[in-house]
C-alpha positions in Angstrom: 39.1 -75.3 16.4 36.1 -77.4 17.5 32.9 -78.0 15.7 31.0 -75.3 17.6 33.6 -72.7 16.4 33.3 -74.0 12.8 29.5 -73.6 13.1 29.9 -70.1 14.4 32.3 -69.1 11.7 30.1 -70.7 9.0 27.1 -68.6 10.4 29.2 -65.4 10.1 30.1 -66.3 6.5 26.5 -67.1 5.7 25.4 -63.7 7.0 28.0 -62.0 4.9 27.0 -64.0 1.8 23.4 -63.2 2.4 24.2 -59.5 2.5 26.4 -59.7 -0.6 24.1 -61.8 -2.8 21.4 -60.2 -4.9 19.2 -63.3 -5.1 20.0 -66.3 -2.8 17.6 -68.4 -4.8 20.0 -68.1 -7.8 23.2 -68.6 -5.8 25.6 -71.5 -6.2 28.0 -72.7 -3.6 31.2 -74.4 -4.6 32.9 -76.2 -1.8 36.7 -76.2 -2.3 37.5 -79.8 -1.3 38.2 -81.0 1.2 38.4 -78.1 3.7 35.4 -76.3 2.3 33.0 -79.2 2.3 31.6 -78.9 5.8 31.4 -75.1 5.9 29.6 -75.1 2.5 27.1 -77.6 3.7 26.4 -75.5 6.9 26.1 -72.4 4.8 23.8 -74.1 2.3 21.4 -75.2 5.0 21.5 -71.8 6.7 20.7 -69.9 3.5 18.5 -72.6 1.8 20.9 -72.8 -1.2 20.4 -76.0 -3.1 22.9 -75.7 -5.8 26.1 -77.0 -4.3 29.1 -78.1 -6.3 32.6 -79.3 -5.5 36.0 -78.1 -6.7 38.6 -80.7 -6.0 41.9 -79.0 -5.5 45.1 -80.6 -4.1 47.6 -78.2 -2.7 49.3 -80.3 0.0 50.7 -83.8 -0.2 50.2 -86.5 2.4 53.1 -85.0 4.5 51.3 -81.6 4.6 54.0 -80.1 2.3 52.7 -77.4 0.0 52.8 -78.3 -3.7 51.5 -76.8 -7.0 47.7 -76.7 -7.1 46.1 -79.6 -9.0 42.5 -79.3 -10.1 40.8 -82.7 -10.3 37.2 -81.4 -10.3 34.5 -83.4 -12.0 31.5 -81.1 -11.3 30.6 -78.5 -14.0 31.8 -75.3 -12.5 31.0 -71.8 -13.8 31.7 -68.1 -13.2 29.2 -65.5 -12.0 28.4 -62.9 -9.4 26.2 -65.3 -7.5 28.8 -68.2 -7.4 30.5 -68.5 -4.0 33.6 -70.6 -3.6 33.9 -71.8 0.1 37.2 -72.8 1.7 38.3 -73.3 5.3 41.5 -71.3 5.2 43.2 -68.6 3.1 46.9 -69.2 3.8 49.4 -68.3 1.2 46.7 -67.0 -1.2 47.6 -69.7 -3.9 44.0 -71.1 -3.9 42.5 -67.7 -4.1 44.8 -66.7 -6.9 44.0 -70.0 -8.8 40.2 -69.6 -8.5 40.2 -65.9 -9.3 42.1 -66.6 -12.5 39.8 -69.3 -13.6 36.5 -67.7 -12.3 37.1 -63.9 -12.3 33.6 -62.8 -11.3 32.9 -65.4 -8.7 33.2 -64.6 -5.0 35.8 -66.3 -2.8 34.9 -67.0 0.8 37.0 -68.4 3.6 36.3 -69.2 7.3 39.8 -68.0 8.3 42.5 -65.8 6.7 46.1 -65.7 7.7 48.0 -62.4 7.9 50.5 -63.7 5.3 47.8 -64.2 2.7 48.8 -62.1 -0.3 45.6 -62.7 -2.3 42.6 -62.0 -0.2 39.1 -63.7 -0.3 36.2 -61.4 -1.0 34.4 -62.6 2.2 36.1 -63.9 5.3 34.6 -64.8 8.7 37.8 -64.2 10.7 41.0 -62.4 9.6 44.3 -61.9 11.4 45.4 -65.5 12.0 49.1 -65.3 12.5 51.3 -66.7 9.7 53.1 -69.4 11.8 49.8 -70.7 13.3 49.0 -74.2 12.3 45.2 -74.4 12.3 43.7 -77.7 13.2 40.1 -78.3 12.0 37.8 -81.0 13.4 38.2 -82.9 10.1 42.0 -82.9 10.2 
């Protein structure tokens, strides 16, 4: 993916969030670090959302091997219908499962969702990415 495609997918996600959110002035975006940082920023500017927080999760090691999720967040995070967690890719569903358990009423959003994902985000810009596809983002 190139940056123009990321911008396009972020715009789609922003439109879907705008349609889903009762009051954008009360919305909070939580970027799931690191993949969700750039999409969350683009969405925040598009929707004029000023409350942006970061959830720092580690689910891959330096060799891109999947590991148990570790939460090293320092921002105060909270649950609610107008809280939107933004990530770049829903792959195995582990991140979705982790966030949904910790924040059951928050909304989970992803630019892309793989077909193998067994826990689905609430809002996705593009679904149907094949399981064995290794997605390369501009920030990788």
